[in-house]
C-alpha positions in Angstrom: 33.3 19.9 5.3 30.6 23.1 4.2 26.8 23.8 5.8 25.8 22.0 2.8 27.4 18.9 3.2 26.5 18.6 6.7 22.7 19.6 6.3 23.0 16.7 3.6 24.4 14.4 6.5 22.0 15.0 9.0 18.6 15.1 6.2 20.5 11.7 4.7 20.4 9.8 8.9 16.9 11.3 9.4 15.5 10.2 5.9 17.0 7.1 6.2 15.7 6.2 9.7 12.3 7.1 8.7 12.2 5.1 5.7 13.5 2.1 7.5 10.0 2.7 10.0 8.0 3.8 7.6 9.1 0.2 5.3 8.1 -2.1 8.4 4.9 -0.3 9.2 4.3 -0.8 5.2 5.4 -4.7 5.6 3.1 -5.2 8.3 0.0 -3.9 6.1 0.5 -6.0 3.4 0.8 -8.9 5.6 -2.3 -7.9 7.2 -3.9 -7.4 3.1 -2.6 -10.9 2.7 -4.4 -12.2 5.8 -7.5 -10.8 4.7 -7.4 -12.6 1.5 -11.2 -13.8 1.9 -12.6 -10.6 1.9 -10.5 -9.4 -0.9 -12.2 -12.5 -2.3 -15.7 -11.2 -2.2 -14.6 -7.4 -3.6 -11.9 -8.8 -6.4 -12.9 -12.6 -7.0 -10.9 -12.5 -10.6 -8.1 -10.5 -9.4 -7.4 -12.3 -6.3 -4.2 -13.5 -7.7 -3.3 -10.3 -8.9 -3.4 -8.6 -5.3 -1.7 -11.1 -4.0 1.0 -10.6 -6.1 0.9 -6.8 -5.7 1.1 -7.0 -2.1 4.4 -9.5 -2.3 6.2 -7.1 -4.9 5.5 -4.2 -2.0 7.1 -6.5 0.8 9.9 -6.9 -1.3 10.5 -2.9 -2.2 10.4 -2.5 1.0 12.7 -4.7 2.2 14.9 -2.8 -0.7 14.5 0.2 0.9 14.9 -0.9 4.1 18.6 -2.2 3.0 19.5 1.0 1.8 17.9 2.8 4.7 20.6 1.2 6.7 23.7 1.8 4.2 22.7 5.3 4.2 22.3 5.6 7.6 25.7 3.9 8.1 27.5 5.8 5.2 25.9 9.0 6.4 26.9 8.1 10.1 30.7 7.4 9.8 30.9 9.2 6.6 32.1 6.0 4.5 31.3 6.1 0.6 30.8 2.2 -0.2 28.2 2.1 1.7 26.3 5.5 0.3 27.5 4.0 -2.9 25.0 0.8 -2.5 22.7 3.5 -0.8 22.6 5.7 -4.2 22.3 2.2 -6.3 19.2 0.6 -4.1 17.3 3.9 -3.3 17.8 4.8 -7.0 16.1 0.8 -8.1 13.4 1.7 -5.3 12.9 5.6 -6.7 12.3 3.4 -10.2 9.6 1.3 -9.0 7.7 3.5 -6.9 7.6 5.7 -9.8 6.4 2.9 -12.3 3.8 2.2 -9.2 2.5 5.4 -9.3 2.0 6.1 -12.8 0.6 2.5 -12.9 -1.8 3.4 -10.5 -2.8 6.5 -11.6 -3.5 5.5 -14.6 -5.6 2.4 -14.1 -7.2 4.3 -10.9 -10.7 4.1 -12.6 -10.5 0.5 -14.0 -9.4 -0.3 -10.4 -12.3 1.5 -8.5 -14.4 0.1 -11.8 -13.5 -3.4 -11.1 -13.9 -3.3 -7.1 -17.7 -2.2 -7.4 -18.4 -4.4 -10.6 -16.9 -7.6 -8.7 -18.9 -6.6 -5.3 -22.3 -6.1 -6.9 -21.9 -9.8 -8.6 -20.8 -11.6 -5.4 -24.2 -9.5 -4.0 -26.3 -10.6 -7.1 -24.9 -13.7 -8.8 -22.8 -15.5 -5.8 -23.9 -14.8 -2.7 -25.9 -17.8 -1.2 -24.8 -20.5 -3.5 -24.2 -23.7 -1.5 -20.9 -24.1 -3.8 -19.3 -21.2 -2.7 -20.1 -21.0 1.0 -16.5 -19.2 1.3 -17.3 -16.4 -0.8 -20.6 -15.8 1.2 -19.0 -16.2 4.7 -16.5 -13.2 3.7 -18.9 -10.8 2.0 -20.7 -11.3 5.6 -17.4 -10.5 7.5 -16.8 -7.4 4.9 -20.5 -6.3 5.4 -20.2 -6.2 9.4 -16.8 -5.0 9.2 -17.0 -1.6 7.1 -21.1 -1.4 8.1 -22.5 -1.7 4.4 -24.8 -3.9 2.5 -24.1 -5.2 -1.4 -21.2 -3.6 -3.9 -23.2 -0.3 -4.5 -26.2 -0.6 -3.1 -28.2 -2.6 -0.5 -31.1 -3.3 -3.7 -28.5 -5.7 -5.2 -30.4 -8.5 -3.1 -33.6 -7.8 -4.2 -33.4 -10.2 -7.3 -30.3 -12.0 -6.5 -29.6 -15.5 -6.3 -29.8 -15.4 -2.4 -33.3 -13.6 -2.4 -34.6 -16.0 -5.1 -33.5 -19.5 -3.0 -32.7 -18.8 0.7 -35.3 -15.3 1.6 -38.4 -16.1 -0.9 -40.6 -16.0 2.5 -39.4 -12.6 3.3 -41.7 -10.0 4.0 -40.0 -6.8 3.1 -39.9 -6.9 -0.7 -36.4 -5.7 -0.9 -34.8 -8.9 1.6 -31.4 -7.9 2.5 -28.9 -10.9 4.6 -28.3 -10.2 8.9 -25.4 -9.3 7.5 -26.4 -6.4 6.3 -28.2 -5.3 9.9 -27.1 -2.9 12.4 -28.1 -5.1 14.8 -27.1 -8.8 14.4 -30.7 -10.1 14.6 -32.1 -13.4 12.7 -34.2 -12.3 9.4 -34.0 -9.0 10.3 -33.5 -7.7 7.1 -35.9 -10.2 5.6 -38.8 -8.9 8.0 -37.7 -5.2 8.7 -40.3 -2.7 9.0 -38.3 0.1 7.7 -34.2 0.6 6.2 -33.6 2.7 9.5 -32.6 -0.9 10.8 -29.8 -1.7 7.9 -27.1 -0.2 6.1 -28.2 1.2 2.8 -24.4 2.3 1.4 -22.7 0.3 -1.1 -19.4 -1.3 0.0 -18.0 0.5 -3.0 -18.8 3.3 -1.2 -19.6 2.3 2.2 -17.8 3.9 5.0 -14.3 3.1 5.6 -14.2 1.1 2.0 -14.3 4.2 -0.4 -12.2 2.8 -3.2 -11.3 6.2 -4.8 -10.5 7.2 -1.5 -7.8 4.5 -1.1 -6.4 4.7 -4.9 -6.1 8.2 -4.4 -4.2 7.6 -1.4 -2.0 5.4 -2.4 -0.8 7.9 -5.3 -0.6 10.9 -3.0 1.6 8.5 -0.8 3.9 7.0 -3.9 4.5 10.5 -4.7 5.9 11.6 -1.5 7.9 8.6 -1.6 9.3 9.5 -5.1 10.0 13.0 -3.8 11.7 11.7 -0.5 13.5 9.7 -2.0 14.8 11.9 -4.4 15.7 14.2 -2.2 18.3 11.8 0.1 19.7 9.9 -3.4 20.7 14.1 -3.8 22.1 14.1 -0.3 24.0 11.1 -0.6 25.3 12.3 -3.9 26.6 15.9 -2.1 28.1 13.7 0.8 30.1 11.2 -1.9 31.0 14.6 -4.1 32.7 15.9 -0.5 34.3 12.4 0.5 35.7 11.7 -2.6 36.8 15.4 -3.2 38.2 15.0 0.6 40.1 11.5 -0.1 41.7 13.0 -3.5 42.7 16.0 -1.8 44.6 13.4 1.0 45.9 11.2 -1.5 47.5 14.3 -3.0 48.4 15.8 -0.4 50.3 12.9 0.7 51.8 12.2 -2.4 52.9 16.0 -2.1 54.8 15.3 0.9 56.7 12.2 0.2 58.2 13.6 -3.0 59.5 16.5 -0.9 61.0 14.0 1.2 62.6 12.4 -1.5 64.3 15.7 -2.8 65.0 16.2 0.9 67.1 13.1 1.3 
């Protein structure tokens, strides 16, 4: 077993373990996203199903990565070709899915970021405070508190909003905002404030902790890293397979040769 084969075996074992742990963490993150469906509904009320389906697909892909990781780790550790064949097939499928996901995310990044901004702006302007959409109002309040932001792109979106024209008609401030936009949660602090220093003025699209473009860029970067690592792992698996198949063929040839010699001697 040459140095290249030894290094490939070690690298494949390490990468398989890392990918298993990485996949588990991604599954947990996707599960958290699914559990935060109310917040997602506030940001993307018309695309909640798309986000949910995407999270489920990510979970399925990660389960495949875990399965292939165990196959690769077991095949490399025991020098068994069958698990390595399984690993190569599943890893190739995951690699193709990762490449497709990165390309789609990179191409649609501006549209996705814009859709998030437009969705939040529409909620702040036209849907927040609607008695028939209390769930969206609650979700927007939770979003603004959690990410310390106000409105979609600016707190000024509430000035002529449905909420301002129905629930904040007696506000003393000309640019009222909901109490969930206040730094210190107090009743009517957003309606009767003297200055903007007591509220969050950054919009939730670009506010702290929720930069849509940053998140998308991070996803693309992480996807590229996964593709590179998966490609190297597949290469290592193929090197190991070549070594195993070569040695098996060599061993079979030697056994056949010994049998022929014995037959000739007898």
